[in-house]
C-alpha positions in Angstrom: 9.2 40.0 28.8 11.9 39.5 26.4 11.7 36.4 24.2 15.1 34.9 22.0 14.2 33.6 18.7 16.5 31.7 16.5 15.8 29.9 13.4 14.5 26.3 13.7 14.3 23.8 10.9 12.6 26.3 8.0 11.0 28.1 11.0 11.5 29.6 14.0 11.9 28.3 17.9 10.8 30.4 20.5 13.3 30.2 23.9 11.9 32.3 26.5 12.4 32.2 30.3 10.2 33.9 33.3 7.6 33.5 34.9 5.1 30.6 34.3 3.0 30.6 31.6 -0.9 31.7 32.1 -3.1 29.1 31.3 -5.9 31.0 29.8 -5.8 30.3 25.8 -4.8 33.2 23.8 -3.9 33.8 19.8 -1.4 33.4 17.6 -1.6 34.8 14.0 0.2 35.4 11.1 0.8 35.5 7.4 2.0 32.8 5.0 3.6 34.4 2.2 5.2 33.9 -1.5 8.9 34.2 -0.5 10.0 34.7 -3.9 13.5 35.6 -3.2 14.4 33.1 -0.5 15.3 35.4 2.1 13.4 34.4 5.0 11.4 37.8 5.0 8.4 39.6 3.5 9.7 42.1 1.3 7.3 44.5 -1.0 5.8 42.5 -3.7 5.4 39.1 -2.0 1.7 38.4 -1.8 0.1 36.0 1.1 -1.1 32.7 -0.2 -4.3 31.4 0.3 -5.6 28.3 1.3 -2.9 27.3 3.5 -3.6 25.2 6.6 -2.2 26.2 10.3 -2.0 23.8 13.0 -1.5 23.9 16.9 -1.4 20.4 16.6 -5.0 20.4 17.6 -7.1 22.5 15.6 -7.0 23.8 12.0 -7.0 27.4 10.6 -6.6 28.2 7.0 -5.4 31.4 5.5 -7.8 33.7 3.6 -7.0 35.8 0.6 -4.5 37.8 1.9 -2.2 34.7 3.3 -3.6 35.9 6.9 -4.7 32.9 9.7 -5.2 33.1 13.8 -5.4 30.2 15.8 -6.3 29.9 19.5 -3.4 28.3 21.3 -2.2 27.4 25.1 1.1 26.7 26.3 2.9 24.1 25.4 1.5 23.9 21.6 3.3 24.2 18.6 1.8 25.9 15.7 3.4 24.8 12.8 2.2 25.4 8.8 1.3 21.8 6.9 3.3 22.4 3.7 0.7 22.4 0.6 1.6 20.3 -2.8 3.5 22.8 -4.9 5.0 25.0 -2.8 8.4 24.1 -0.6 9.2 25.4 3.3 12.4 27.1 3.5 15.4 24.9 3.2 17.9 26.2 5.2 18.0 22.4 7.2 17.2 19.4 5.4 17.0 17.4 8.3 14.5 19.0 10.4 12.3 20.5 7.7 8.8 22.4 8.7 8.2 25.8 10.0 6.8 25.9 13.2 6.6 27.8 16.9 6.5 26.6 20.4 4.3 28.3 22.5 6.3 29.0 25.8 5.1 27.0 28.8 6.7 26.0 32.1 8.4 22.7 31.6 10.4 20.9 34.4 13.7 22.9 34.8 15.5 19.6 35.5 15.3 17.4 32.2 18.5 15.5 31.5 18.5 16.8 27.8 17.3 20.3 27.9 13.6 20.2 26.9 12.2 22.8 24.7 15.3 25.2 25.5 18.7 24.8 26.5 18.0 26.3 29.5 15.8 23.5 30.5 12.4 25.6 30.8 10.5 27.6 28.9 8.0 30.5 29.9 6.4 33.7 28.9 3.4 35.4 27.4 2.3 34.1 23.7 4.6 35.7 20.9 3.1 38.4 19.2 3.1 37.2 15.3 4.2 34.0 13.3 4.7 34.5 9.4 5.8 31.7 7.0 7.4 32.1 3.8 6.6 29.6 1.3 8.3 29.0 -2.4 7.0 27.5 -5.6 8.1 24.0 -5.9 9.3 23.1 -9.7 7.0 21.2 -11.4 6.8 17.4 -11.2 6.2 14.8 -13.1 3.9 12.7 -11.2 6.4 10.1 -9.5 7.5 10.9 -6.0 10.5 8.9 -4.6 11.0 8.5 -0.9 13.5 7.1 1.4 12.5 5.3 4.6 14.6 4.4 7.7 13.2 2.7 10.8 15.3 2.8 13.7 18.8 4.1 13.1 18.7 3.9 17.0 22.2 5.0 17.5 23.5 5.0 21.0 27.3 6.5 21.3 29.4 8.3 19.0 30.6 5.1 17.2 27.2 4.1 16.2 26.4 7.7 14.6 29.8 6.3 12.6 28.5 3.1 11.5 24.7 4.8 10.5 26.9 7.4 8.3 29.1 4.6 6.6 26.5 1.6 6.5 23.2 3.4 5.7 23.7 7.6 4.8 26.7 6.4 2.1 24.5 3.5 0.7 21.7 6.1 -0.6 24.5 8.8 -2.0 26.1 5.4 -3.6 22.6 4.2 -5.2 22.9 5.7 -8.4 26.3 4.5 -9.3 25.7 1.0 -8.2 23.9 0.6 -11.6 21.4 -2.5 -10.3 18.3 -0.1 -10.6 19.2 2.4 -13.3 15.6 3.3 -13.8 15.1 4.4 -9.9 15.2 7.9 -9.3 17.5 9.4 -6.5 14.8 10.2 -3.3 12.9 13.7 -2.9 11.9 13.1 0.5 13.0 11.2 3.1 11.6 9.5 6.5 12.7 8.3 9.6 10.2 6.1 12.0 11.1 6.4 15.3 14.0 5.8 17.8 15.8 8.4 15.9 18.5 7.7 18.9 18.5 5.0 21.9 17.6 7.2 25.0 20.6 9.3 24.3 19.0 12.5 22.9 22.5 14.4 22.6 23.1 12.9 19.8 20.8 14.5 17.7 22.9 17.2 16.5 25.4 14.4 15.5 22.7 12.6 13.6 21.2 15.4 11.8 24.7 16.3 10.3 24.9 12.6 8.4 21.1 12.8 7.5 21.9 16.2 5.7 24.2 14.6 3.6 21.2 13.1 1.7 20.3 16.4 0.3 16.4 15.8 0.6 14.0 17.2 3.3 13.6 14.6 6.1 10.7 13.9 8.3 11.2 12.7 11.5 8.6 10.5 13.6 9.1 10.5 17.3 9.8 6.6 19.0 9.9 4.9 22.9 13.6 5.6 22.5 13.6 9.6 22.0 11.3 10.4 25.0 12.7 12.6 28.1 12.6 10.1 31.0 12.8 12.5 33.6 9.0 14.0 33.2 5.9 12.9 35.1 3.5 12.9 32.1 3.2 11.7 28.5 2.4 15.1 27.3 5.1 16.5 28.6 7.6 13.1 27.0 9.3 14.3 23.7 10.1 18.4 24.7 14.0 17.3 23.5 12.4 16.0 20.4 10.3 18.8 19.4 13.0 21.3 20.1 14.9 19.6 17.5 12.6 18.2 15.2 9.3 20.4 15.5 5.6 19.1 16.3 5.5 15.2 17.0 2.2 15.5 15.1 2.0 16.8 11.8 0.8 16.7 7.9 3.2 17.2 4.8 1.5 17.1 1.3 3.0 16.5 -2.1 0.9 16.2 -5.6 1.2 12.1 -5.1 0.8 11.7 -1.5 -0.1 12.7 1.5 2.1 12.2 4.6 0.5 12.3 8.6 3.4 12.0 11.2 2.0 10.4 14.1 3.8 9.9 17.7 2.1 6.7 18.7 4.2 5.9 22.2 2.2 6.8 25.3 4.8 7.2 28.2 3.5 6.1 31.2 5.8 6.7 34.0 5.8 4.5 36.8 3.6 1.7 35.3 4.9 -1.4 33.6 5.5 -1.6 30.6 6.2 2.2 30.8 4.8 2.9 27.6 2.5 1.3 25.2 1.0 2.4 21.3 -1.7 4.3 20.9 -2.7 8.5 20.4 -4.0 11.7 22.2 -6.8 13.4 22.4 -5.2 16.1 20.5 -4.0 14.2 17.8 -7.6 12.4 17.3 -8.8 16.5 17.1 -6.4 17.1 14.5 -7.1 13.9 12.5 -10.6 14.7 12.4 -10.1 18.4 11.5 -7.7 17.4 8.8 -8.3 14.0 7.1 -12.0 15.7 5.5 -9.6 18.0 3.4 -7.2 15.3 2.4 -7.7 14.5 -1.4 -9.0 10.7 -1.8 -7.5 10.2 -4.9 -3.4 10.7 -3.4 -2.0 8.1 -1.4 -2.2 8.9 2.3 0.5 7.6 4.3 0.6 7.7 7.8 4.0 7.2 9.5 4.2 5.8 12.8 6.7 3.8 15.2 4.6 1.3 17.1 2.9 -1.1 14.6 -0.9 -1.1 14.8 -0.8 -4.8 14.3 -0.1 -6.9 17.7 2.1 -10.4 17.7 2.6 -13.0 19.9 -0.3 -12.4 22.2 1.1 -9.0 23.5 -1.1 -5.9 24.3 1.2 -3.5 22.5 -1.3 -1.0 21.3 -4.8 0.5 22.7 -7.8 -1.2 21.1 -10.1 1.8 21.3 -7.3 4.1 19.9 -7.1 1.6 17.1 -10.6 1.2 16.1 -11.1 4.7 16.6 -7.6 5.6 13.5 -9.6 2.8 11.7 -12.9 4.5 11.8 -11.2 7.8 10.6 -9.7 5.6 7.7 -12.6 3.8 6.8 -13.1 5.4 3.3 -10.2 6.2 2.2 -9.3 3.7 -1.1 -5.3 4.8 -1.6 -4.0 4.4 2.6 -0.3 2.8 3.2 0.8 2.7 6.8 4.3 2.6 7.8 5.8 1.4 11.5 9.0 0.4 12.7 9.9 -0.5 16.7 9.9 -4.5 15.7 13.6 -4.8 14.2 11.9 -7.1 12.2 10.2 -6.9 8.6 7.0 -8.1 7.3 3.7 -6.9 6.0 0.4 -7.0 7.6 -2.8 -6.7 5.8 -5.6 -5.7 8.6 -9.0 -6.6 8.0 -11.9 -7.5 10.2 -10.1 -9.6 12.4 -7.9 -6.4 13.5 -11.0 -4.5 13.4 -10.3 -2.9 9.7 -13.6 -2.4 7.7 -12.7 -0.8 4.6 -13.8 -2.2 1.3 -10.3 -3.8 0.9 -7.6 -4.8 3.2 -5.4 -2.2 4.7 -1.6 -2.5 4.2 0.6 -1.7 7.1 4.7 -2.2 5.9 6.7 -2.9 9.0 9.7 -1.5 7.9 13.0 -3.1 8.6 15.4 -1.0 11.0 18.4 0.6 9.7 20.5 -0.3 12.6 19.1 -3.8 12.2 19.6 -5.9 15.5 21.1 -2.5 17.3 24.3 -2.4 15.8 25.5 -5.8 17.1 27.4 -8.9 15.9 30.7 -9.5 14.2 32.1 -7.1 12.5 33.4 -7.0 8.7 36.3 -5.8 6.8 35.1 -2.1 7.3 34.4 -2.5 11.1 30.7 -2.6 10.9 28.6 -5.1 12.8 26.7 -7.6 10.6 23.8 -6.4 12.6 21.1 -8.9 11.0 18.0 -8.5 12.2 16.0 -11.6 14.3 14.2 -12.6 11.2 17.1 -12.8 8.7 16.9 -9.6 7.4 19.9 -7.7 6.4 20.0 -4.2 8.1 19.3 -1.6 5.5 16.2 0.9 4.2 13.2 1.1 2.4 12.1 3.1 -0.9 8.4 4.4 -1.6 7.8 5.5 -4.9 4.1 7.3 -5.4 2.3 7.9 -8.5 -0.7 10.2 -8.9 -3.9 8.6 -8.4 -2.8 6.3 -5.2 -0.5 3.9 -6.6 2.6 2.8 -4.8 5.8 0.3 -4.8 7.9 -0.5 -2.3 11.4 -2.2 -1.8 14.0 -3.0 0.7 17.9 -2.0 0.1 20.4 -4.0 2.3 23.2 -1.5 3.3 26.2 -1.6 1.5 24.7 -4.4 -1.3 25.4 -2.8 -4.4 23.5 -5.8 -6.2 20.7 -5.0 -4.2 20.0 -8.8 -3.0 16.1 -9.3 -2.2 16.7 -13.5 -1.2 19.2 -14.8 1.1 19.8 -18.4 0.6 20.9 -21.2 3.1 21.6 -24.9 1.7 24.0 -27.3 3.2 27.1 -27.6 1.3 27.4 -31.4 0.5 24.8 -33.9 1.2 25.5 -37.9 0.4 24.2 -39.2 -2.8 20.9 -41.7 -1.9 20.4 -40.5 1.3 16.4 -39.9 1.9 15.9 -36.3 1.0 15.1 -34.6 4.0 17.2 -31.6 3.8 16.5 -28.4 2.3 17.0 -24.9 0.8 15.9 -22.1 2.8 14.8 -18.6 1.1 14.5 -15.8 2.9 12.5 -13.6 0.9 12.9 -9.9 2.4 9.8 -8.3 1.1 7.8 -11.7 1.0 4.2 -11.7 2.1 2.1 -14.6 3.1 0.9 -14.5 -0.9 4.1 -14.2 -2.2 4.7 -17.2 -4.7 8.2 -18.8 -4.4 9.8 -21.7 -6.7 13.1 -23.0 -7.3 14.7 -25.6 -9.3 18.3 -27.5 -9.3 20.4 -26.9 -12.8 18.1 -26.6 -15.2 15.3 -28.5 -14.1 11.5 -27.4 -14.0 10.6 -24.9 -11.4 9.1 -26.2 -8.4 7.3 -24.5 -5.3 8.7 -23.8 -2.0 6.9 -24.1 0.9 6.5 -21.2 3.4 7.6 -22.2 7.1 7.5 -20.1 10.1 11.0 -20.8 11.6 14.5 -19.0 12.1 16.6 -18.1 9.4 19.5 -20.9 9.5 21.9 -18.0 8.9 21.3 -15.9 12.1 20.9 -19.4 14.0 24.5 -20.0 12.7 25.6 -16.8 14.0 23.9 -17.5 17.4 26.0 -20.9 17.4 29.3 -19.4 16.9 28.8 -16.6 19.6 27.9 -19.2 21.5 31.0 -21.4 21.2 33.3 -18.5 20.9 36.0 -18.2 23.6 36.0 -14.6 23.2 33.5 -11.5 22.2 33.2 -11.5 18.2 32.1 -8.0 18.7 30.7 -5.7 21.1 27.5 -7.2 21.9 26.7 -10.7 19.9 24.4 -11.3 17.3 20.7 -11.1 18.0 18.8 -14.5 19.0 17.1 -15.7 15.8 12.9 -15.5 16.3 10.8 -17.3 13.8 10.8 -15.5 10.3 7.3 -14.4 8.7 9.1 -14.8 5.2 11.2 -17.9 5.0 10.7 -20.5 2.2 11.6 -24.3 2.2 12.4 -26.7 -0.6 13.6 -30.0 -0.1 17.0 -30.8 -2.2 17.2 -34.1 -4.7 19.6 -36.4 -3.3 19.1 -38.9 -6.6 21.0 -36.8 -9.3 24.5 -37.2 -10.0 27.7 -36.7 -7.8 29.4 -33.4 -7.9 27.9 -29.7 -7.8 24.3 -29.0 -8.8 23.4 -25.3 -8.7 20.4 -23.7 -6.9 18.0 -21.0 -8.4 15.4 -19.7 -6.5 12.8 -17.3 -7.8 10.3 -14.9 -6.0 7.4 -13.0 -7.5 7.7 -9.7 -5.6 4.3 -7.3 -5.3 6.1 -4.7 -6.7 9.4 -5.3 -8.3 8.5 -8.5 -10.3 10.6 -11.4 -10.4 13.8 -11.4 -8.3 16.3 -14.3 -8.0 18.9 -15.8 -6.2 21.3 -18.3 -6.4 23.3 -21.2 -4.7 24.5 -24.3 -4.8 25.1 -27.9 -3.1 27.3 -30.8 -3.7 26.4 -34.4 -4.0 28.6 -37.1 -2.7 29.2 -40.9 -2.4 29.6 -42.4 0.5 33.1 -44.0 0.9 33.0 -46.8 3.4 36.2 -47.9 3.2 38.5 -47.4 6.6 
């Protein structure tokens, strides 16, 4: 049997054709070594590295003093190295970082997007060995800067162009904007699933744009990243894995440990066709790996479908959530990152959702890079408005991590050099002396239930605003403009407004002098401190003359 091998995401992808692989387990081994000259080969004088973890997606092997490892494998598994802190994997493809090798298995030959190989099937004996080269990373300063995208979800080349100009260019322009001079350029990136919108052939075009950011970028699988032409969940990420490597893995930095989890359970022929949950092999990986994670570091779990459920919907298997929470219970520093909802909110898990840890477990459900699926009227640059249903502008998040488990979060609206954190909506004019029944609404994009939000008129005293669960008026206005338009305002109209979990209201006074009045709003962000926004309204006397 002959094998066709090619460099794949800082590692190797094994592509083979022939008879079906045997079901019996076999083994795969190799050496993890210090690739001092970075040529991808183990040369004389390049020693093995002890203590590096290698996994088949279920079990772990640790390299010995000479850097050697051996793992039992079965067809269909992906063998990968867990990047240790203080080391770098080869950097030949930043959009697909990692070191992995697929163990050949028979897959359906009719997969629309090819599966593990371009020919649509892979079979043959286990490869003879898999050596992995690492390079020393420069010493860090105790701070890790990460960019987080949820749901780029491109469905066409047009959407890839939006992603490039709206999101990637915004990251590249951060340092030039000057609105946050203290924030560093990113050192790592993470996309939380739905990389594309079912059109898996767009992966190469999207990756070409992601590479421009110049940092290793990790990818979570989403429900729109599936091969739908398979009969079972275990085969549903063949094309994703061919592109990005294992669907469940870990990545270690000095400040944080990232565990990437495919939490989409595909159920062909059922309704709904998927649900949130984890497979047995993933639990085996977590049970083997988590006891090795230093508890002083931040443990970040990145997934697509949120762990929390809302609106009475059953979206994540309860038993799987409880089992995961039991594994995390004794970790003092845990952050959950999820996507999928195309809205943004912070969820604090406690006993109501089955969390039994000493402190609430923070899940940040990150707003979508594509916003409302790249919908809405286009602006002067030809990019759709695509504000999310909860009023959050599309964009991306930043995660900063210090040694010791502390972290900061921020939201960055796309192509906004000022980095607005609050969206205001107020009436333009009110009748002076009218009953004060009309309000200013403040959408605090990173607001939580305990966020303090205040407003003042002119130089008056600061007054508290009341949190309301209601649609954002700006999204409602776009819905009305779409409804009243005689022709289409965009390829798809703006998403329908839904109640926002981070909206505050303050009643506007009408007993002031006629004319314009400044509105100041301030919110006390959990990580950035005080953030502000400003608007105005006018008071006008009613002229009753005909």
